[in-house]
Biopython code that builds the backbone (N, CA, C, O; Angstrom):
import numpy as np
from Bio.PDB.StructureBuilder import StructureBuilder

atoms = [
    (1, "UNK", "N", (32.101, 3.322, -89.556)),
    (1, "UNK", "CA", (32.655, 2.014, -89.320)),
    (1, "UNK", "C", (33.652, 2.080, -88.174)),
    (1, "UNK", "O", (34.334, 3.087, -87.981)),
    (2, "UNK", "N", (33.723, 1.024, -87.442)),
    (2, "UNK", "CA", (34.655, 0.955, -86.312)),
    (2, "UNK", "C", (36.072, 0.732, -86.832)),
    (2, "UNK", "O", (36.263, 0.124, -87.885)),
    (3, "UNK", "N", (37.066, 1.225, -86.090)),
    (3, "UNK", "CA", (38.461, 1.066, -86.529)),
    (3, "UNK", "C", (38.867, -0.387, -86.782)),
    (3, "UNK", "O", (39.642, -0.652, -87.700)),
    (4, "UNK", "N", (38.357, -1.337, -85.981)),
    (4, "UNK", "CA", (38.722, -2.743, -86.200)),
    (4, "UNK", "C", (38.135, -3.283, -87.504)),
    (4, "UNK", "O", (38.750, -4.128, -88.154)),
    (5, "UNK", "N", (36.945, -2.802, -87.895)),
    (5, "UNK", "CA", (36.361, -3.196, -89.182)),
    (5, "UNK", "C", (37.203, -2.655, -90.337)),
    (5, "UNK", "O", (37.452, -3.358, -91.316)),
    (6, "UNK", "N", (37.633, -1.412, -90.213)),
    (6, "UNK", "CA", (38.452, -0.797, -91.264)),
    (6, "UNK", "C", (39.763, -1.549, -91.411)),
    (6, "UNK", "O", (40.228, -1.758, -92.532)),
    (7, "UNK", "N", (40.371, -1.961, -90.299)),
    (7, "UNK", "CA", (41.624, -2.729, -90.362)),
    (7, "UNK", "C", (41.419, -4.066, -91.063)),
    (7, "UNK", "O", (42.253, -4.485, -91.866)),
    (8, "UNK", "N", (40.305, -4.738, -90.761)),
    (8, "UNK", "CA", (40.025, -6.026, -91.402)),
    (8, "UNK", "C", (39.781, -5.846, -92.908)),
    (8, "UNK", "O", (40.275, -6.628, -93.721)),
    (9, "UNK", "N", (39.019, -4.817, -93.265)),
    (9, "UNK", "CA", (38.772, -4.545, -94.684)),
    (9, "UNK", "C", (40.057, -4.162, -95.404)),
    (9, "UNK", "O", (40.288, -4.592, -96.534)),
    (10, "UNK", "N", (40.897, -3.355, -94.756)),
    (10, "UNK", "CA", (42.173, -2.955, -95.336)),
    (10, "UNK", "C", (43.031, -4.190, -95.621)),
    (10, "UNK", "O", (43.606, -4.314, -96.702)),
    (11, "UNK", "N", (43.112, -5.089, -94.664)),
    (11, "UNK", "CA", (43.899, -6.316, -94.850)),
    (11, "UNK", "C", (43.316, -7.174, -95.977)),
    (11, "UNK", "O", (44.062, -7.747, -96.770)),
    (12, "UNK", "N", (41.994, -7.262, -96.048)),
    (12, "UNK", "CA", (41.338, -8.042, -97.107)),
    (12, "UNK", "C", (41.642, -7.470, -98.486)),
    (12, "UNK", "O", (42.019, -8.207, -99.397)),
    (13, "UNK", "N", (41.479, -6.146, -98.645)),
    (13, "UNK", "CA", (41.744, -5.509, -99.941)),
    (13, "UNK", "C", (43.217, -5.666, -100.331)),
    (13, "UNK", "O", (43.520, -5.939, -101.493)),
    (14, "UNK", "N", (44.126, -5.498, -99.380)),
    (14, "UNK", "CA", (45.567, -5.651, -99.656)),
    (14, "UNK", "C", (45.877, -7.080, -100.102)),
    (14, "UNK", "O", (46.594, -7.296, -101.079)),
    (15, "UNK", "N", (45.334, -8.035, -99.383)),
    (15, "UNK", "CA", (45.599, -9.447, -99.668)),
    (15, "UNK", "C", (44.954, -9.881, -100.988)),
    (15, "UNK", "O", (45.551, -10.648, -101.743)),
    (16, "UNK", "N", (43.761, -9.406, -101.266)),
    (16, "UNK", "CA", (42.998, -9.862, -102.424)),
    (16, "UNK", "C", (43.353, -9.127, -103.712)),
    (16, "UNK", "O", (43.402, -9.737, -104.780)),
    (17, "UNK", "N", (43.602, -7.808, -103.618)),
    (17, "UNK", "CA", (43.792, -7.009, -104.829)),
    (17, "UNK", "C", (45.197, -6.454, -105.008)),
    (17, "UNK", "O", (45.850, -6.731, -106.013)),
    (18, "UNK", "N", (45.667, -5.670, -104.038)),
    (18, "UNK", "CA", (46.945, -4.982, -104.224)),
    (18, "UNK", "C", (47.429, -4.471, -102.869)),
    (18, "UNK", "O", (46.655, -3.851, -102.140)),
    (19, "UNK", "N", (48.689, -4.715, -102.516)),
    (19, "UNK", "CA", (49.217, -4.239, -101.236)),
    (19, "UNK", "C", (49.223, -2.716, -101.096)),
    (19, "UNK", "O", (49.347, -2.207, -99.982)),
    (20, "UNK", "N", (49.094, -1.982, -102.198)),
    (20, "UNK", "CA", (49.098, -0.519, -102.142)),
    (20, "UNK", "C", (47.720, 0.074, -101.833)),
    (20, "UNK", "O", (47.597, 1.286, -101.656)),
    (21, "UNK", "N", (46.691, -0.764, -101.767)),
    (21, "UNK", "CA", (45.341, -0.280, -101.452)),
    (21, "UNK", "C", (45.265, 0.074, -99.974)),
    (21, "UNK", "O", (45.861, -0.593, -99.129)),
    (22, "UNK", "N", (44.521, 1.133, -99.677)),
    (22, "UNK", "CA", (44.307, 1.548, -98.286)),
    (22, "UNK", "C", (42.825, 1.853, -98.074)),
    (22, "UNK", "O", (42.194, 2.513, -98.900)),
    (23, "UNK", "N", (42.284, 1.371, -96.974)),
    (23, "UNK", "CA", (40.912, 1.669, -96.576)),
    (23, "UNK", "C", (40.986, 2.671, -95.439)),
    (23, "UNK", "O", (41.668, 2.442, -94.440)),
    (24, "UNK", "N", (40.275, 3.792, -95.599)),
    (24, "UNK", "CA", (40.343, 4.887, -94.632)),
    (24, "UNK", "C", (38.945, 5.290, -94.172)),
    (24, "UNK", "O", (37.978, 5.199, -94.929)),
    (25, "UNK", "N", (38.854, 5.734, -92.931)),
    (25, "UNK", "CA", (37.583, 6.216, -92.393)),
    (25, "UNK", "C", (37.132, 7.451, -93.161)),
    (25, "UNK", "O", (37.950, 8.237, -93.638)),
    (26, "UNK", "N", (35.806, 7.609, -93.273)),
    (26, "UNK", "CA", (35.240, 8.792, -93.922)),
    (26, "UNK", "C", (34.880, 9.821, -92.864)),
    (26, "UNK", "O", (34.343, 9.473, -91.812)),
    (27, "UNK", "N", (35.175, 11.087, -93.138)),
    (27, "UNK", "CA", (34.779, 12.133, -92.194)),
    (27, "UNK", "C", (33.253, 12.225, -92.101)),
    (27, "UNK", "O", (32.560, 12.234, -93.118)),
    (28, "UNK", "N", (32.753, 12.292, -90.903)),
    (28, "UNK", "CA", (31.323, 12.487, -90.622)),
    (28, "UNK", "C", (30.421, 11.369, -91.131)),
    (28, "UNK", "O", (29.207, 11.560, -91.209)),
    (29, "UNK", "N", (30.970, 10.217, -91.476)),
    (29, "UNK", "CA", (30.168, 9.059, -91.893)),
    (29, "UNK", "C", (30.618, 7.852, -91.078)),
    (29, "UNK", "O", (31.817, 7.628, -90.910)),
    (30, "UNK", "N", (29.667, 7.077, -90.572)),
    (30, "UNK", "CA", (30.071, 5.908, -89.793)),
    (30, "UNK", "C", (29.556, 4.599, -90.390)),
    (30, "UNK", "O", (29.714, 3.540, -89.782)),
    (31, "UNK", "N", (28.941, 4.659, -91.574)),
    (31, "UNK", "CA", (28.435, 3.445, -92.211)),
    (31, "UNK", "C", (29.276, 3.008, -93.401)),
    (31, "UNK", "O", (28.926, 2.054, -94.096)),
    (32, "UNK", "N", (30.387, 3.705, -93.637)),
    (32, "UNK", "CA", (31.194, 3.407, -94.821)),
    (32, "UNK", "C", (32.633, 3.873, -94.627)),
    (32, "UNK", "O", (32.955, 4.578, -93.670)),
    (33, "UNK", "N", (33.494, 3.460, -95.564)),
    (33, "UNK", "CA", (34.903, 3.856, -95.569)),
    (33, "UNK", "C", (35.330, 4.079, -97.020)),
    (33, "UNK", "O", (34.696, 3.575, -97.947)),
    (34, "UNK", "N", (36.405, 4.835, -97.205)),
    (34, "UNK", "CA", (36.918, 5.129, -98.546)),
    (34, "UNK", "C", (38.067, 4.187, -98.885)),
    (34, "UNK", "O", (38.832, 3.783, -98.008)),
    (35, "UNK", "N", (38.181, 3.845, -100.160)),
    (35, "UNK", "CA", (39.237, 2.947, -100.633)),
    (35, "UNK", "C", (40.120, 3.719, -101.605)),
    (35, "UNK", "O", (39.628, 4.362, -102.532)),
    (36, "UNK", "N", (41.432, 3.646, -101.383)),
    (36, "UNK", "CA", (42.420, 4.364, -102.199)),
    (36, "UNK", "C", (43.465, 3.396, -102.720)),
    (36, "UNK", "O", (43.784, 2.395, -102.078)),
    (37, "UNK", "N", (43.992, 3.712, -103.893)),
    (37, "UNK", "CA", (45.173, 3.035, -104.427)),
    (37, "UNK", "C", (46.234, 4.107, -104.503)),
    (37, "UNK", "O", (46.211, 4.950, -105.400)),
    (38, "UNK", "N", (47.164, 4.080, -103.567)),
    (38, "UNK", "CA", (48.103, 5.186, -103.430)),
    (38, "UNK", "C", (47.323, 6.426, -103.033)),
    (38, "UNK", "O", (46.606, 6.410, -102.033)),
    (39, "UNK", "N", (47.452, 7.507, -103.806)),
    (39, "UNK", "CA", (46.713, 8.741, -103.534)),
    (39, "UNK", "C", (45.398, 8.828, -104.308)),
    (39, "UNK", "O", (44.635, 9.777, -104.127)),
    (40, "UNK", "N", (45.130, 7.843, -105.170)),
    (40, "UNK", "CA", (43.941, 7.910, -106.017)),
    (40, "UNK", "C", (42.738, 7.242, -105.354)),
    (40, "UNK", "O", (42.804, 6.087, -104.932)),
    (41, "UNK", "N", (41.640, 7.989, -105.273)),
    (41, "UNK", "CA", (40.393, 7.483, -104.709)),
    (41, "UNK", "C", (39.794, 6.456, -105.667)),
    (41, "UNK", "O", (39.634, 6.726, -106.857)),
    (42, "UNK", "N", (39.460, 5.268, -105.138)),
    (42, "UNK", "CA", (38.861, 4.218, -105.960)),
    (42, "UNK", "C", (37.358, 4.092, -105.758)),
    (42, "UNK", "O", (36.613, 3.907, -106.720)),
    (43, "UNK", "N", (36.914, 4.192, -104.515)),
    (43, "UNK", "CA", (35.498, 3.997, -104.256)),
    (43, "UNK", "C", (35.198, 3.968, -102.775)),
    (43, "UNK", "O", (36.017, 4.355, -101.943)),
    (44, "UNK", "N", (33.999, 3.498, -102.468)),
    (44, "UNK", "CA", (33.507, 3.475, -101.094)),
    (44, "UNK", "C", (33.042, 2.063, -100.768)),
    (44, "UNK", "O", (32.411, 1.404, -101.595)),
    (45, "UNK", "N", (33.353, 1.604, -99.569)),
    (45, "UNK", "CA", (32.850, 0.326, -99.090)),
    (45, "UNK", "C", (31.831, 0.628, -97.984)),
    (45, "UNK", "O", (32.123, 1.350, -97.031)),
    (46, "UNK", "N", (30.632, 0.057, -98.137)),
    (46, "UNK", "CA", (29.527, 0.302, -97.219)),
    (46, "UNK", "C", (29.290, -0.911, -96.328)),
    (46, "UNK", "O", (29.400, -2.055, -96.767)),
    (47, "UNK", "N", (28.963, -0.639, -95.074)),
    (47, "UNK", "CA", (28.603, -1.686, -94.120)),
    (47, "UNK", "C", (27.106, -1.932, -94.258)),
    (47, "UNK", "O", (26.314, -0.990, -94.240)),
    (48, "UNK", "N", (26.718, -3.204, -94.395)),
    (48, "UNK", "CA", (25.317, -3.574, -94.535)),
    (48, "UNK", "C", (25.001, -4.677, -93.526)),
    (48, "UNK", "O", (25.449, -5.813, -93.677)),
    (49, "UNK", "N", (24.227, -4.332, -92.502)),
    (49, "UNK", "CA", (23.876, -5.348, -91.505)),
    (49, "UNK", "C", (22.361, -5.552, -91.422)),
    (49, "UNK", "O", (21.805, -5.766, -90.345)),
    (50, "UNK", "N", (21.718, -5.479, -92.572)),
    (50, "UNK", "CA", (20.282, -5.718, -92.642)),
    (50, "UNK", "C", (19.963, -7.180, -92.378)),
    (50, "UNK", "O", (20.737, -8.070, -92.732)),
    (51, "UNK", "N", (18.837, -7.418, -91.763)),
    (51, "UNK", "CA", (18.340, -8.770, -91.492)),
    (51, "UNK", "C", (19.309, -9.611, -90.664)),
    (51, "UNK", "O", (19.261, -10.839, -90.721)),
    (52, "UNK", "N", (20.185, -8.968, -89.897)),
    (52, "UNK", "CA", (21.103, -9.698, -89.030)),
    (52, "UNK", "C", (22.301, -10.305, -89.731)),
    (52, "UNK", "O", (23.140, -10.920, -89.072)),
    (53, "UNK", "N", (22.412, -10.156, -91.044)),
    (53, "UNK", "CA", (23.565, -10.672, -91.783)),
    (53, "UNK", "C", (24.483, -9.511, -92.126)),
    (53, "UNK", "O", (24.080, -8.588, -92.834)),
    (54, "UNK", "N", (25.702, -9.551, -91.636)),
    (54, "UNK", "CA", (26.670, -8.482, -91.886)),
    (54, "UNK", "C", (27.419, -8.752, -93.186)),
    (54, "UNK", "O", (27.938, -9.847, -93.402)),
    (55, "UNK", "N", (27.468, -7.740, -94.046)),
    (55, "UNK", "CA", (28.248, -7.820, -95.279)),
    (55, "UNK", "C", (28.763, -6.428, -95.605)),
    (55, "UNK", "O", (28.348, -5.438, -95.003)),
    (56, "UNK", "N", (29.669, -6.369, -96.563)),
    (56, "UNK", "CA", (30.252, -5.104, -96.995)),
    (56, "UNK", "C", (30.119, -5.019, -98.510)),
    (56, "UNK", "O", (30.386, -5.990, -99.218)),
    (57, "UNK", "N", (29.707, -3.856, -99.002)),
    (57, "UNK", "CA", (29.525, -3.641, -100.435)),
    (57, "UNK", "C", (30.491, -2.572, -100.919)),
    (57, "UNK", "O", (30.509, -1.457, -100.398)),
    (58, "UNK", "N", (31.291, -2.917, -101.915)),
    (58, "UNK", "CA", (32.251, -1.989, -102.479)),
    (58, "UNK", "C", (31.657, -1.372, -103.738)),
    (58, "UNK", "O", (31.215, -2.094, -104.632)),
    (59, "UNK", "N", (31.642, -0.044, -103.816)),
    (59, "UNK", "CA", (31.100, 0.672, -104.961)),
    (59, "UNK", "C", (32.198, 1.519, -105.602)),
    (59, "UNK", "O", (32.836, 2.342, -104.946)),
    (60, "UNK", "N", (32.402, 1.293, -106.910)),
    (60, "UNK", "CA", (33.447, 2.012, -107.641)),
    (60, "UNK", "C", (32.884, 2.508, -108.957)),
    (60, "UNK", "O", (32.403, 1.720, -109.772)),
    (61, "UNK", "N", (32.944, 3.819, -109.166)),
    (61, "UNK", "CA", (32.506, 4.398, -110.428)),
    (61, "UNK", "C", (33.696, 4.486, -111.383)),
    (61, "UNK", "O", (34.796, 4.866, -110.980)),
    (62, "UNK", "N", (33.473, 4.137, -112.640)),
    (62, "UNK", "CA", (34.508, 4.224, -113.651)),
    (62, "UNK", "C", (34.052, 5.235, -114.693)),
    (62, "UNK", "O", (33.069, 5.008, -115.398)),
    (63, "UNK", "N", (34.760, 6.335, -114.787)),
    (63, "UNK", "CA", (34.399, 7.393, -115.723)),
    (63, "UNK", "C", (34.836, 7.016, -117.138)),
    (63, "UNK", "O", (35.865, 6.368, -117.327)),
    (64, "UNK", "N", (34.048, 7.424, -118.118)),
    (64, "UNK", "CA", (34.354, 7.155, -119.517)),
    (64, "UNK", "C", (35.716, 7.711, -119.908)),
    (64, "UNK", "O", (36.441, 7.089, -120.684)),
    (65, "UNK", "N", (36.067, 8.879, -119.376)),
    (65, "UNK", "CA", (37.343, 9.507, -119.726)),
    (65, "UNK", "C", (38.543, 8.717, -119.187)),
    (65, "UNK", "O", (39.665, 8.897, -119.661)),
    (66, "UNK", "N", (38.310, 7.845, -118.199)),
    (66, "UNK", "CA", (39.380, 7.032, -117.638)),
    (66, "UNK", "C", (39.655, 5.777, -118.461)),
    (66, "UNK", "O", (40.668, 5.106, -118.263)),
    (67, "UNK", "N", (38.751, 5.466, -119.379)),
    (67, "UNK", "CA", (38.924, 4.229, -120.159)),
    (67, "UNK", "C", (39.852, 4.424, -121.287)),
    (67, "UNK", "O", (40.110, 3.488, -122.044)),
]
sb = StructureBuilder()
sb.init_structure("model")
sb.init_model(0)
sb.init_chain("A")
sb.init_seg("    ")
for serial, (resi, resn, name, xyz) in enumerate(atoms, 1):
    if name == "N":
        sb.init_residue(resn, " ", resi, " ")
    sb.init_atom(name, np.array(xyz, "f"), 0.0, 1.0, " ", f" {name:<3s}", serial, name[0])
structure = sb.get_structure()
């Protein structure tokens, strides 16, 4: 993902969910970014530009032991 996309996603997550959320570039990946709450990894947001429509998909796994 481009740095300007990451900045826009970071601002969206902060505004929508929590100011402590941070969206960061992934090493060696350019189609997605990582989402953190403080130091804790929350999930991955993927860029999807299929069929000319750009969207972003956030994927978060919730482990049974975390419940």
